[in-house]
C-alpha positions in Angstrom: 0.0 0.0 0.0 1.1 3.6 -0.7 0.3 6.3 1.8 0.6 9.8 0.2 0.1 13.3 1.4 -2.9 15.0 0.0 -6.6 15.5 0.0 -8.8 15.0 -3.1 -11.2 17.7 -1.7 -8.4 20.2 -2.6 -8.9 21.4 -6.2 -5.3 21.5 -7.1 -4.7 17.9 -5.7 -7.7 16.7 -7.7 -6.4 18.3 -10.8 -3.0 16.6 -10.5 -4.8 13.3 -9.7 -6.9 13.5 -12.8 -3.8 14.3 -14.9 -1.9 11.4 -13.5 -4.8 9.0 -14.3 -4.9 10.2 -17.9 -1.2 10.2 -18.5 -0.8 6.6 -17.6 -4.2 5.4 -18.6 -5.1 4.1 -15.1 -8.6 3.8 -13.7 -9.6 5.7 -10.6 -10.8 2.5 -9.0 -7.3 0.9 -9.4 -5.4 3.9 -8.2 -7.5 4.5 -5.1 -7.2 0.8 -4.2 -3.4 1.2 -4.2 -3.0 4.5 -2.4 -4.5 6.1 0.7 -4.5 9.8 1.4 -3.2 10.8 4.8 -4.5 14.3 5.0 -5.0 14.2 8.7 -1.2 13.8 9.2 -0.4 16.6 6.7 -2.4 19.7 7.5 -3.0 22.0 4.4 -0.2 24.3 3.6 -0.7 27.2 1.3 1.4 27.2 -1.9 4.0 29.9 -1.8 5.3 32.3 -4.5 8.9 31.1 -4.3 10.6 27.7 -4.6 10.7 26.4 -1.0 13.3 23.7 -1.6 14.3 20.8 -3.7 13.8 17.0 -3.9 16.2 14.7 -5.6 14.9 11.8 -7.7 17.0 9.7 -10.1 19.9 12.2 -9.8 17.7 15.2 -10.8 16.8 18.2 -8.6 13.1 19.0 -8.7 11.6 22.3 -7.4 9.3 22.1 -4.4 6.5 24.6 -3.8 4.9 23.1 -0.7 7.4 21.7 1.9 6.9 18.0 2.7 7.0 16.2 6.1 10.2 14.8 7.6 9.8 11.0 7.6 13.2 10.1 8.8 11.8 8.0 11.7 9.3 6.1 9.6 11.4 3.9 7.3 14.2 3.8 4.8 14.3 6.9 2.7 14.1 6.9 -1.1 13.3 10.6 -1.7 15.3 13.4 -0.1 14.2 17.0 0.5 16.5 20.0 1.2 15.9 23.7 1.7 19.4 24.8 2.2 19.1 24.7 6.0 18.0 21.1 6.6 17.9 17.9 4.7 15.6 14.9 5.4 13.8 12.0 3.7 10.3 12.9 2.6 9.4 9.5 1.2 10.3 6.2 2.8 9.6 2.5 2.6 9.1 0.1 5.5 8.2 -3.6 5.9 4.5 -2.9 4.9 4.1 0.3 3.0 5.6 3.2 1.0 5.0 6.5 2.6 5.2 9.7 0.5 5.2 12.9 2.6 5.1 15.3 -0.3 1.8 16.1 -2.1 2.7 14.9 -5.6 -0.8 15.4 -7.0 -1.1 19.0 -5.7 2.3 19.9 -7.1 1.2 18.5 -10.5 -2.1 20.5 -10.2 -0.2 23.7 -9.5 2.2 23.1 -12.4 -0.8 22.5 -14.7 -2.5 25.7 -13.5 0.4 28.0 -14.3 1.4 28.6 -10.7 5.0 28.7 -11.7 4.7 31.8 -14.0 4.8 34.2 -11.1 7.6 32.3 -9.4 9.7 32.2 -12.6 9.3 36.0 -13.2 10.9 36.8 -9.9 13.5 34.0 -9.8 15.1 34.1 -13.2 18.3 32.2 -12.4 16.5 29.6 -10.4 14.2 29.2 -13.4 17.0 28.7 -15.9 18.4 26.0 -13.7 15.1 24.2 -12.8 13.6 24.0 -16.3 16.6 22.0 -17.7 14.8 19.0 -16.1 11.2 18.0 -17.0 10.5 18.1 -13.3 6.7 17.5 -13.6 7.4 14.3 -15.4 9.8 13.2 -12.6 7.1 14.0 -10.0 4.8 11.6 -11.8 7.5 9.0 -12.0 8.0 9.0 -8.3 4.5 7.7 -7.7 4.4 5.5 -10.7 7.6 3.7 -9.7 6.0 3.1 -6.2 3.0 1.6 -7.9 5.2 -0.7 -9.9 6.9 -1.9 -6.7 3.6 -2.4 -4.9 2.2 -4.5 -7.7 5.4 -6.6 -7.9 5.2 -7.2 -4.1 1.6 -8.4 -4.6 2.7 -10.5 -7.5 0.4 -8.6 -9.9 1.1 -7.1 -13.3 0.6 -3.3 -13.8 -1.2 -2.3 -17.0 -0.8 1.2 -18.5 -1.0 3.0 -21.8 2.1 3.0 -23.9 3.4 6.5 -24.5 4.4 6.1 -28.2 3.6 3.8 -31.1 5.6 0.9 -32.6 8.0 0.3 -29.7 9.5 3.8 -29.8 10.8 4.8 -26.4 10.6 8.6 -26.7 9.5 11.2 -29.2 11.0 14.1 -31.0 8.7 16.8 -32.4 10.1 18.9 -35.3 8.9 22.4 -35.8 9.9 25.5 -37.8 8.7 29.1 -37.5 8.5 30.8 -41.0 9.0 34.3 -39.8 10.0 35.8 -43.2 10.4 34.5 -46.7 12.8 37.2 -48.0 15.6 39.1 -46.4 14.8 42.9 -46.2 15.9 45.2 -43.4 18.3 42.5 -42.2 20.7 43.6 -45.0 21.4 46.6 -42.8 21.0 45.1 -39.3 22.9 41.9 -39.7 26.1 43.5 -41.1 25.9 46.2 -38.4 25.6 43.6 -35.7 28.7 41.8 -37.0 30.7 45.0 -37.1 29.7 45.9 -33.6 30.9 42.5 -32.4 34.0 42.7 -34.6 32.9 39.4 -36.1 34.7 39.8 -39.4 34.0 36.3 -40.5 30.3 36.9 -40.1 30.6 40.1 -42.0 32.2 38.3 -44.9 29.4 35.8 -44.9 26.9 38.6 -45.1 28.8 39.9 -48.2 28.7 36.5 -49.8 25.0 36.2 -49.1 24.4 39.6 -50.7 26.3 38.5 -53.8 24.2 35.3 -54.0 21.1 37.5 -53.7 22.2 39.6 -56.7 22.5 36.3 -58.6 18.9 35.5 -57.8 19.3 33.3 -54.7 17.0 34.3 -51.8 18.8 33.5 -48.6 15.7 33.0 -46.6 14.0 30.6 -49.0 15.5 27.5 -47.5 12.6 25.0 -47.7 14.2 22.5 -50.0 17.3 22.2 -47.8 15.1 21.8 -44.7 12.9 19.2 -46.3 15.9 17.3 -47.8 17.4 16.8 -44.3 14.2 15.6 -42.8 13.3 13.3 -45.7 16.8 11.7 -45.3 15.7 10.5 -41.9 12.2 9.6 -43.1 10.8 12.4 -40.9 8.4 15.3 -41.4 8.0 18.5 -39.5 5.5 21.3 -38.8 6.0 24.6 -40.4 4.2 27.5 -38.9 3.4 30.3 -41.4 3.0 34.0 -40.3 0.5 36.7 -41.5 2.0 39.8 -39.8 -0.1 43.0 -39.5 1.8 44.8 -36.7 2.2 48.5 -37.2 5.6 49.8 -38.3 7.3 53.1 -37.3 10.5 54.2 -39.0 11.5 55.8 -35.6 11.0 52.6 -33.7 13.6 50.0 -34.7 11.7 47.3 -32.7 8.8 47.5 -35.2 11.0 47.1 -38.3 10.7 43.3 -38.1 6.9 43.6 -38.6 7.6 45.1 -42.1 10.3 42.5 -43.0 7.9 39.7 -42.0 5.0 40.7 -44.2 4.0 38.1 -46.8 0.7 36.8 -47.9 -0.5 33.2 -47.9 -2.2 33.9 -51.3 1.1 35.0 -53.0 1.5 32.5 -55.9 4.9 31.3 -54.7 3.8 31.0 -51.1 0.6 29.2 -51.9 2.5 26.8 -54.2 4.9 26.1 -51.3 2.0 25.4 -48.9 0.4 23.0 -51.2 3.7 21.2 -52.1 4.6 20.8 -48.4 1.1 19.4 -47.6 1.1 17.0 -50.5 4.5 15.6 -49.4 3.4 15.0 -45.9 4.6 18.1 -43.9 2.3 19.7 -41.4 1.3 23.4 -42.3 0.3 25.3 -39.1 -0.3 28.9 -38.1 2.3 31.2 -36.6 0.1 33.6 -34.9 1.1 37.2 -35.6 3.0 39.4 -33.0 -0.2 40.8 -31.4 -2.6 37.9 -32.1 -2.0 36.4 -28.7 -4.3 39.0 -27.3 -7.0 38.9 -30.0 -9.4 36.0 -30.8 -10.5 37.9 -33.9 -6.9 38.1 -35.2 -6.2 34.4 -34.6 -9.5 33.4 -36.3 -8.8 35.7 -39.3 -5.2 34.5 -39.8 -6.2 30.8 -39.5 -9.0 31.3 -42.1 -6.6 33.0 -44.5 -4.1 30.2 -44.2 -6.8 27.5 -44.6 -8.2 29.3 -47.7 -4.8 29.2 -49.4 -4.0 25.7 -48.3 -7.4 24.3 -49.0 -7.2 22.2 -45.9 -8.0 22.6 -42.2 -5.2 24.0 -40.0 -4.9 22.1 -36.7 -2.4 24.1 -34.6 0.5 26.3 -34.4 2.7 28.6 -32.3 2.4 32.2 -31.3 5.1 34.5 -32.8 7.9 35.5 -30.4 6.3 32.9 -28.0 3.9 35.6 -26.9 1.3 34.4 -24.4 -1.3 35.7 -22.1 -2.0 32.7 -19.9 -4.7 31.4 -20.1 -6.4 34.0 -22.4 -4.4 33.1 -25.5 -5.4 29.4 -25.2 -9.1 30.4 -24.9 -8.7 32.5 -28.1 -7.0 29.6 -29.9 -9.8 27.3 -28.7 -12.5 29.6 -30.1 -10.6 30.0 -33.4 -10.7 26.2 -33.8 -7.0 25.2 -33.1 -6.5 21.8 -31.4 -2.8 22.0 -30.5 -0.3 24.8 -29.6 3.4 24.7 -29.2 4.1 28.1 -27.7 4.9 27.1 -24.1 8.7 27.4 -23.9 11.5 29.9 -23.7 13.7 31.7 -26.2 16.4 32.7 -23.7 17.2 29.2 -22.4 16.6 25.5 -23.1 14.2 23.4 -21.1 10.6 22.9 -20.0 8.7 26.0 -18.9 6.2 24.2 -16.7 8.2 21.0 -16.3 6.3 18.8 -18.8 7.9 17.1 -21.7 4.8 15.1 -22.6 1.8 16.6 -24.4 -0.6 17.9 -21.8 -3.7 20.0 -21.3 -3.4 23.0 -19.0 -5.9 23.5 -16.3 -8.0 26.7 -16.7 -8.6 27.7 -13.1 -11.4 30.3 -13.7 -13.1 28.0 -16.2 -12.7 25.0 -13.9 -11.7 22.7 -16.7 -8.8 21.4 -18.7 -8.1 23.2 -22.0 -9.1 21.3 -25.2 -6.0 22.9 -26.9 -3.3 20.3 -26.4 0.1 21.7 -25.5 3.2 20.4 -27.3 5.7 22.0 -25.0 8.8 23.6 -26.6 12.2 22.3 -25.3 15.0 23.5 -27.6 15.0 26.6 -29.8 17.9 27.2 -32.1 18.9 30.7 -30.8 19.6 29.7 -27.1 21.1 26.4 -28.3 23.7 28.2 -30.4 24.3 31.0 -28.0 25.2 28.5 -25.4 28.9 27.5 -25.3 27.8 23.9 -24.9 24.7 23.5 -26.9 25.3 19.9 -27.9 26.1 18.9 -24.4 22.9 20.6 -23.2 21.0 18.7 -25.7 22.5 15.5 -24.5 21.5 16.3 -21.0 17.9 17.0 -22.0 17.9 13.9 -24.2 19.1 11.7 -21.3 16.5 13.0 -18.9 13.6 12.9 -21.4 14.5 9.5 -22.8 14.8 8.0 -19.3 11.1 8.8 -18.7 9.9 8.2 -22.3 8.9 11.8 -22.9 9.2 14.2 -25.9 11.7 16.8 -27.1 10.2 19.5 -29.2 12.7 21.3 -31.5 12.3 24.8 -33.0 14.8 25.5 -35.8 13.8 28.7 -37.7 13.6 27.9 -41.4 16.0 30.8 -42.3 18.9 29.2 -40.4 19.1 26.4 -43.0 21.0 29.1 -45.1 24.5 27.6 -44.8 26.2 30.8 -46.0 25.0 32.9 -43.1 24.5 30.2 -40.5 27.2 27.7 -41.0 26.8 24.5 -39.0 23.2 25.2 -37.8 21.6 22.8 -40.2 24.4 20.3 -39.5 23.6 20.3 -35.8 19.9 19.9 -36.6 20.7 16.8 -38.7 23.1 15.5 -36.0 20.3 15.7 -33.4 17.8 13.9 -35.7 20.4 11.2 -36.4 21.2 10.8 -32.7 17.6 10.5 -31.7 16.7 8.1 -34.5 19.6 5.9 -33.5 18.3 5.8 -30.0 14.8 4.6 -31.0 13.0 7.9 -31.0 9.7 8.6 -32.9 10.7 11.6 -34.9 7.7 13.4 -36.5 5.7 16.6 -36.7 3.4 18.3 -34.1 0.1 17.5 -35.8 0.9 13.8 -35.9 2.0 13.8 -32.3 -1.2 15.7 -31.3 -3.4 13.3 -33.2 -1.7 10.3 -31.7 -2.0 11.7 -28.1 -5.7 12.6 -28.6 -6.5 9.2 -29.8 -4.6 7.7 -26.9 -6.7 9.8 -24.5 -9.8 8.2 -25.9 -8.7 4.5 -25.8 -9.3 3.4 -22.2 -9.3 -0.1 -20.7 -10.2 -1.9 -17.6 -8.6 -5.3 -16.8 -9.0 -8.4 -14.7 -6.3 -10.7 -13.5 -6.4 -14.0 -11.8 -4.8 -17.5 -12.0 -2.3 -16.4 -14.6 -5.0 -14.9 -17.0 -5.1 -11.2 -17.8 -8.2 -9.9 -19.6 -8.2 -6.4 -21.0 -11.6 -4.8 -21.8 -11.9 -1.6 -23.9 -14.3 0.9 -22.6 -15.3 1.9 -26.1 -14.7 0.6 -29.7 -11.1 1.0 -30.7 -9.2 0.6 -33.9 -6.3 -0.8 -31.8 -4.2 0.4 -28.9 -0.7 0.1 -27.4 -0.5 -1.1 -23.8 2.4 -1.8 -21.5 2.2 -4.9 -19.2 4.8 -4.4 -16.4 5.5 -7.8 -14.9 6.9 -8.8 -11.5 10.3 -10.5 -11.6 10.1 -14.1 -12.8 6.9 -13.7 -14.8 6.5 -13.6 -18.6 3.8 -13.4 -21.2 3.2 -16.8 -22.6 0.2 -16.4 -25.0 -1.9 -13.6 -26.4 -5.3 -13.5 -28.1 -6.4 -10.4 -30.1 -3.0 -8.7 -29.6 0.7 -9.0 -30.6 3.9 -8.3 -28.8 5.7 -5.2 -30.1 8.6 -5.0 -27.7 10.0 -6.5 -24.5 12.4 -4.5 -22.3 13.3 -6.1 -19.0 9.9 -6.8 -17.4 7.9 -4.4 -19.6 6.0 -6.1 -22.4 4.4 -3.7 -25.0 1.5 -5.1 -26.9 -0.7 -3.8 -29.7 -4.3 -4.9 -29.6 -6.4 -5.8 -32.6 -9.4 -3.6 -33.5 -11.9 -4.3 -30.7 -15.6 -3.7 -30.0 -16.6 -2.7 -26.5 -17.8 -6.2 -25.6 -14.5 -7.9 -26.8 -11.4 -8.4 -24.7 -7.7 -9.2 -25.1 -6.6 -12.3 -23.3 -3.0 -12.6 -22.0 -1.6 -15.8 -20.4 1.1 -14.9 -17.9 3.4 -17.7 -16.7 5.7 -17.8 -13.8 9.2 -19.0 -14.8 11.0 -21.2 -12.3 13.9 -23.6 -12.7 13.7 -23.4 -16.5 10.0 -24.3 -16.7 6.8 -22.4 -17.0 4.3 -23.0 -14.3 
């Protein structure tokens, strides 16, 4: 049994509880049979506006908003808390139970509700350090790992939804913001910037690019180079196209970019590009204009313009400059008909703004509901990656932490940086990342495909029965097929399946894919105990 701090009458705790069920595909009946809430031992503590301390799990430091209880006298510690003044175990295991003295569900609920936004705005350096880790995912993993141990102790399998299809162990989402399709005012600003930095090599590259322009080569029309790299890895990406209407003042240099980024989806060359990308399997999405994050009307109008030129429905996108009013922008996107958004991230550092690497739905506090606009959280943007002295090493750190939990890394490489003359090595590193992830069994694809997969996964729910070595899985609705993980106790193995096939086996985790099923059908799995070379 697991005893955990918390109270489901608390809205934030209930929010985190609901998210946890959905993420792993567990039923409420199963989870409440395995855990008990010990709210009487943990009086409610208000959530602060600063990071109170840190817990350490699997070598990663995770921020704590609500201090946990000291459990040093209640068992052998497996989770440690520190606040700089004291250090103690806040989760322990004894002969009978696991006891978790930190309210994991409430933390998840706070993360989902945007509670960190105020904290990050006042603790910038803490933010940049904390978000390097998908800390919300690690919070989930603390409890899930305890559930696996409890099931193993009871000699019972644990059934959950597989995160990704076809035996892939994590995902990489490829995205590009199409800010401009032709170089304009940058012919002045880019050379000036190189001169100010005494970057003479960069200045020479600007000169070479200008000569190429005079010969008819547009430096920001890089779509063939981008597509060729991705096609070589049998991958596709999402390209978010911009319809900029921001006002321009010659006296305000910050507004110049609005002028340089004006292009129309109906321009023959642009429309031909949109259609060609779509026909070849790339996702075409909306890059909401600079001020559209505060206007439902602007988002709706821009989406309709793009759909008219594309001749197809546009499913999602990203706000220009990562501009967000939380949660207002998501409400505007919802009303405009978008189903996914990939704005939630940073352009000054790498990492996970709210601690989630998986797709998720933010909780809208005032609306008292989860947003229907699925978040594809941004992790790595090209600008902070290349501004870092150790961009590749930072990617490896993020990859290691995400892959360990089976999460997702969303990349943003602006399409213009595939111009090798002006950005030498930028496309090379992009290809290097794709190759590395592919070689490590990643599912590398676009945002629309990931969003569609995740939304289908949300709908495919199962209940199960287990006894006498027979596991029966019942879908709660008709399904075209689902991927499920069967996590077995040591010494047990899957011996026979009906209406399913084994996709992958790693240690004690067996991934299966079910056949198309009607609600009254079931998958039957024979589980055998292996002892002394024989099945029993």
